[in-house]
N, C-alpha and C positions, 0 to 999 in steps of 0.2 A: 504494500500500500504506500509506504514512504517513497519507494523507488518510482512509482507511478506519479505521485505528486511532484517529485523532483523533476521528472521528465517533462511534465506539463508546464512547470514553472520555467524551465530552460527554454522550451519551445515558445512560450509566451514572451519571454525576454528577447529571444532572437527575432520574433515577428515584430515586436515593437521597434527594435533597432533598424530593421530593414524598412519598415513603413515610415519611420520618421524622416529620413532623407527624401523620400518620394513626396511626402506632404510639403516639405520645405521647398522643393523644386516647383511644385504646383503653385504655391503662393507667390514665388518669384515671378512666374509666368503671368499670373493674374494681375499683379500690381501695374506693370506698364500698360496693359490693355485698358485697365480701369482708368488710369490717369490720362491716357490718350483720348478716351471717350469723353471724360469729364472736362478736360481743358481744350480750348480752341487755340490754334496756333496764333501767336501774336502777329498782328499785321506789321509788315515792314514799312518803315517810314524813311523820309529823305528830306533834307533841307534843299531849298532851291533859291535862286535869285536870277534876275535878268530883266529884260525890257518886255513890256506887254506888246504883243503883235496883234492880239484880238481880244475883245470882250463880248460875250454873248449873254445878255441878261435873260433872254427867254430860256435858253438851255442851261443857264447858270454855270458857264464855263469861262475860263480865261486861257489864253494861249501865250506862252512865254517863248520868245525867240531864243534859239540855241545855236551853238557853233555849227553843229552837224545837222540837227533837225529841231523843229519846234515841238514843244511839249504842251499838252492840254491837261488842265486841272479842273476838277469839278468842285463847285462851291456847294456846301450842304448847309442844313439848318444849324449845324454845330460849328461851322467855320467862324473863327474870330477874325474880323477884318479891322485893321487900324490904319489911319492916315494922320500924319503929324501928331503921333502919340495920342490920338483920340479915336473912339469908336467910329467906324465908317460902314458904308454899304457898298455893294458891288457897283452901283451906279457912280460911285466916286472914282472908280478906276477908269483911266482913259488910255487909249493906245499910245504907246511911247513912254508911259510912266515906268520908272524903275520899281520893281517889286521883289519881294523875297518872302520866305515863310517856310512852312513845314507841311509836307503832304504825306499821306498814308496810302499805301496800295491796298485797295479792297477789290479783290478779284483782279480784273485787268484795268481798273480805273484808279487814277490818282486823285484821291479826295483831299481837299485842303483842310488842315486843322487850323492853321493860322495863315493870314495873308497880310503883309505889310505893303501898303501902297506909298510910294515915294522913297526918297533916299534913306538909307539906314541911319537912324539917329546916333549921334556921337554920345557915348555913355562912359561910364567909369572904366570899362574894359579898354575903350579906345584911348582914354586919358592915360591909363596905366601903360599901354603900349608906347604912346608918344613920350612919356617920361622915361621909359626904359631905353628908348632909342637915344634920347638926349644924354642919358648917363653913359651910354656906350661911346658916344662921340666924344664926350669930355674925358673919358678914360684914355683915349688914344692920343 
């Protein structure tokens, strides 16, 4: 009777050790699949700048002239438009204006997150660069 119980205990321990790694591998396989389903891929974004070559208020698009080809960006309800550091609308943008901002690729469309109409305002970063250049010149 003791031998039979000992054999059963040994078999149960062996079964537990064999099954444990299989369960661990199953859980590893499940986690990436679950996280891939739960999370969407983050959209790719890109800064841009250039001169406006077209503004279409009906289609809510702008076209920025490029060196090799023009790029079209879509204005959405979430797009933040500024001109002279003040809120603006798409109608404030005119062909030939200098523009810049940030766009996000949604599918095959570049949607504007921000649009700055007019020259880039000089800020603290520009002042810092100018001061740094002056200090380099004086060191020489």
